[in-house]
C-alpha positions in Angstrom: -66.2 -47.7 47.9 -63.5 -45.0 46.7 -62.2 -42.5 49.5 -59.7 -40.3 47.5 -56.8 -41.4 48.7 -55.3 -41.0 45.1 -51.8 -39.7 45.8 -51.6 -38.9 48.8 -51.9 -42.7 50.3 -48.5 -43.2 49.3 -47.8 -39.6 51.4 -45.9 -42.1 54.1 -42.6 -42.6 50.9 -42.5 -38.8 50.1 -42.0 -38.1 54.3 -39.7 -41.7 54.2 -37.6 -40.0 51.5 -36.9 -36.5 52.5 -35.8 -38.5 56.2 -33.1 -39.8 55.0 -32.8 -38.0 52.1 -31.3 -35.3 55.7 -29.9 -37.9 57.9 -27.2 -38.4 54.0 -26.9 -34.3 54.0 -26.4 -34.3 57.8 -24.1 -37.1 57.2 -22.0 -36.1 54.9 -20.9 -32.6 56.7 -20.6 -33.6 59.9 -17.8 -36.5 57.5 -16.4 -33.0 55.9 -15.9 -31.6 58.6 -14.2 -34.8 60.6 -12.0 -35.0 57.4 -10.3 -31.7 58.2 -10.4 -31.7 61.9 -7.8 -35.2 61.1 -6.0 -33.8 58.9 -4.5 -31.1 60.8 -4.2 -33.5 63.4 -2.0 -35.5 61.4 0.1 -33.1 60.5 0.0 -32.1 64.3 1.8 -35.8 64.5 4.3 -35.1 62.0 5.3 -31.9 63.4 5.9 -33.4 66.7 7.5 -36.0 65.9 9.8 -34.2 63.6 9.4 -35.8 60.5 8.4 -32.7 59.1 10.3 -28.8 59.2 8.4 -25.6 61.1 8.1 -23.6 58.2 6.8 -27.4 56.5 4.1 -27.3 58.7 3.3 -23.5 58.4 2.9 -23.7 54.5 1.1 -27.0 54.8 -1.8 -25.8 58.0 -2.8 -22.5 55.4 -2.8 -24.7 52.3 -5.1 -26.9 54.9 -7.3 -23.8 56.4 -7.7 -21.6 52.6 
């Protein structure tokens, strides 16, 4: 007996694909913002330890923020 599910019988597959896609999108957004922060933190550490001058710190910080 045919119940008429047809394509809609696989709706759960589409739901899973959408959930996975959303997770991947949010993960990529989170990782990109996290890597910006870590780059700035590395720059701050180099300046604090005397590896780079104040002028170099300012120039690189402006480059990062662009």
